[in-house]
N, C-alpha and C positions, 0 to 999 in steps of 0.2 A: 478843886484840885489844881495845883500849880503845874504849869507846863514845864517850868525849870526843874521841878522836883521829880516829876514822873515822865521824862521825855520818851523813854523806851516803851512805857505802857501806852502812851498816846500813839506812838508809831505802830503799835500792834492792832489798834482799833480797826483800820481798813481790812487787815487780814482776818480778824475775828468776824467782821461783817460778811466777808466772802464765804467763810466756813458756814455761817448760819444760813446764807442763801443756798449753799450746796445741799441743804436738807429739804429744799422746796420740792414740791411735786412737779416734775417736768413732763407730765403726761401729754401736754399739748405739743411738745417737741419730739415725742416718741409715740405717735398715734398708731392705732390698730386698723383704722378704716381708711379707705381711699379719700373720702371727703376730708378727714383730718389731715392727711398728707398734703392735699392741695392747699388747705388753709395754712398749714405750717410753712409751706414753700412761699405762700403769698406774704406771710408775716416777715420771713427772712428777706425776701426780695425787696419789699417796701422799706425795711430797716436799712439794708445796704444802700439803696438809692438815696435815702435821706442822709446817711453817713457821708456820702460824697460831698455834701455841703457842710455838715457838722464838723467832721474831722479837720478839714483845711482851716475852718474858722478858729477852732481851738488851737491848732498849731500856730497859725499866724498871730493869734492874740499873745501867746507867750513869746513868739519871735519878735514882734513889735515892741513888747515891753522890755525885752532884753536889749534889742538894738538901740532903742531910743531912751535908755535909762540916763539919769542925770550925769553919771560918771563917764559916759561915752562921749568924749568931746569930738570924736571924728564923725559922728552922725550929722547928716545934713539938716540944718534948721531952716525950714521954709514956712514962716508963720502966715504968709499971704497966699499960700497954695490952696486952691479950692476945687480944681477939676482935673480929671484925667479920663480921656476917652477910653483908654485900654481898661482901666478899672471899671468904668461904667459898663462896658461890653461884657466883662467877666461877671460883674455883679448881677446883671440882668439875664444874660444868655444862658448861663449854666442852670440857675433855678428854673427858668422857663422850660428848658429841655427836660429837666428832671420831673417837673410837674406834669409835662405832657406825656412822658413815658409812664409815670405813675398813674395818671388819669386813664390812659388806655388799658393798662393792666387791671386797674380797678373795675373798669367798665366790663371787660371780658370776663373776669373772674366772678363779678357779681351775678351775671347771667348764668355762667357755668355752675356756680355753687348755690343757685336759687334753691332754698329748702323745699319748695313746692315741685321742683322738677324731678321726675322719676329717674332713677339711675338705669343706665343701659346695661343689660345683662341677658344672657341666654337662659338664666335660671329663673324659674317662676318666683316672684317675690311673696313674702308673707306679710300679713297685716297685723299690727298690734295697736289696739286702741288704748290710749293713755288718759287717765283721769287724775288730776291733781286734787288732793283732799287735805284736810287738817289732821295731822301733818304726815302724810304718807302718799304713796303712789299706787294707784290701782291700774293693773294691766289686764286687758281683755283680749283673748285670742278668738275672734269671731268665727274663723274657719275651723278651729279645733274645738270650740265650745267650752273653753276653760277660762279661768281667771286667776291672777296672782296678785299679791301685795308685796311691794318692795323687792321684787325679783323678776327678771325676764331672762329667758333663754332662747337663743335663736341659732340657726346654722350659719357657719362662716361661709363667705363667698356667695351669700344669698341676699338680695336687696330686701330691706325692711321698710315697709310703708307705715309710718307712724301717723295716727290720727289723734290729735291732742285737744283736750278740753279741760275745764276745771269745774268742780262742784263746790268751790269756795272762792277766795280771793285770787287775784292773778298770780301765777307762778311762772317759772321758766324751766322747761324740760331740757336737761343738758347731760350728755355722756361725753366727757372730755376725750376719752380714748377713741371715740368714733368721729368726733368733730361735729360742729354745728349745734345750735340750740334754738329753741322756738318757744314763744310764750304760750301759756295755757290760760284761757280766759273763759269765764262762765258764759254760757249761752252762745259760744262761738266754737268753731272747729278750725284748728290750724294743722298743717301737714309738715312732715319732716321725713326725708328719704336718706337712709344711711346703709352702710354695709361694712362688715368686718372682713379683713383680708386674711385673718388667721384665727386659730382658737385662742381665746384669752378670757380672763376675768377682769372686768372693769367696774369702776365706781360710777354711779349716776347720782346727780344732785339736783336740787332746786337752786337756780342761780338768781332768784328774785326773793327778797325778804318777804315773809308772809306771816310773821307773828312769833309767838313764844316757842313753838316747836320747830322753828325753821332749821336749826342746826342738826336736828335728828332726821330731817326729811331726806334720807338717802336710800339708795337701792343698789342692787348688784345687777350688772348686765354681763351675761356669759355667752360667748360664742363657742359653739361646739361643732362636731361633725354632724352630718345629717342623721347618721345612725343613732348617735347619742341624743340628738334632739328628739327623734321619734320615740326613743326609750323614755325620755323625760316626760313627754306628752302622755305616754301610757301610764306613768307613775302618777302624774297629776290627776288623771281621770279616775284613779282609785282613791283619791283623797275623800275623807268623810264629809267635808263641808261643801255646801252648795250655795251659790250666790243668788239667792232669791230676794224678793223685795224686802222681806223682814230682815234678812241677814245684811242686806245693803244699808238699810236704815240704821242698824247698829254700827256698821262699819264707818258710816259717814260722820259719826260723832267724833269730835276732836280727840286725838291721842298722840302722845309723844313717844319717839323711839319705838315705833310699832314693829313687831317682829314680822318675819316672812310668813305669809299665809297662802294656802293653795286651795282652789275651789274646783271641784270636778265638773261642775256645770255652772251656767250663768243664765240669768234671765235673758231671753231673746231680745235683741235690739236695745240692750241696756244703755249703751253709749249714746244712742240717739235720744233715748228717754231723758238722760241727764242733760243733754244739750237743750232739748225742747222745754224742760221745766222752767227755764229762765226767759222764755220767749215773751211772756207778759210783762217782764221788767224792762224790756228794750224800749227806747223812745219810738213814738209813732203808733199807728193803729195795730192792734193784734190781728194776726193772720189766722183766718179760719181755714185750715188745710182741707177739711172735708168739703166745705162749701166751694173752695177754690177748685178742687178736683172735679166737682160736679159741673161747675161752670165751664171748665176746660173741655170736659166730655160733651157737654151740650153744644159748645161752639164748634167742636170738631164734627158733631152730627149735622149741624146747620150747614157747615161748609160742604160736607159730603152730599147733602140733599141739593144744594145749589149747583154743585158740579154735575150731579145726575140730571137735573132739570136742563142744564145747558146742553148736555150731550143729547138729550131727547129732542130738543128744539133743532139741533143740527141734523 
C-alpha cells in the first residue's frame, strides 16, 4: 500500500487501534474485591512513578530534534562539549529517588498483599478447596459437605480461604474480579485469601497453559448475600450426584468445556487425599505418616516418664 495513495487511511490506523483496545476486558481496573482494588492502585501508582521519567524523556527527545535540526542556524554548536554537572545531577538523582519510592511501595505492598495472609474481618471466613483438573475446576466446600465443578458461590463481605492444589499438571487459579492469583501444583497445597465487596458475577480462569482444553478451563464466581448463599447451599444438597471415589475417578478423566456440576455430598477429606496421592513422586524418601505419628507419641511418652522421674527424685 502506498503512503501517498492512501494518506487518510494510514492516519486512521491509530484511531482504529484505540477502538479495538476499547473492547478489551478491563476487569483488573474495575475489581469487585478489596485485594483487587489494592492491586489496581499499586499498578496505577507504579505506572505514574515511571512516567515521571518516561514522559520528560519523550518530550525532550522531540524538543532536541526540533531545536538542533539542520535548518536552525541559531542553535549553539559545541562539538567538544562533554560534561554538565547539572545534567548529571538530574540524570542520577531523579531516577534514584523514583526507584527508592517505588522500592518502598513494592516492599510494603508485597507483605500486605501476601496471598497466604488471612484477611482481617469480623465475619467468619469460609473455606473453599480448589482442585485443578483436565480441563476443569473442582471446588469442595468442606464445612458444608458439598462440591461443585466450574462454579463457586460465596457471600459478599466474607473472607474466603482458598486451599489450592492440582490433580494434573501445574495450573494458575485466577479470579480477575477479586484480584490475586496462585499456582496449583500436584502434591502441594497453596493458599489464597480473597473477599468480594459487593454482589457480582465474575469469570474465573486458568492463567497457566495446561494443554488442549486450556481455553475452556473457565468457571463462574458469584458473590451473593448471606441469605442467597444459604439458599444455594440447600439447593446443592438436594442434587442427585454424590462425589464418591468412583464418581471422582470418572470426573478426573480429561474433558473439554465441562459443564457446571453439583454434588450433594463429597468423600471426607478428599482434598487431602488428592494432595497425598502424589507424595511418592516427590524427591527424597517417602514419609510413613502412621509410623511417624507412633514415633511422636512414643517420644512424648518417654519425655513424660523422664519428667515424672525427675519430680519423684526431687
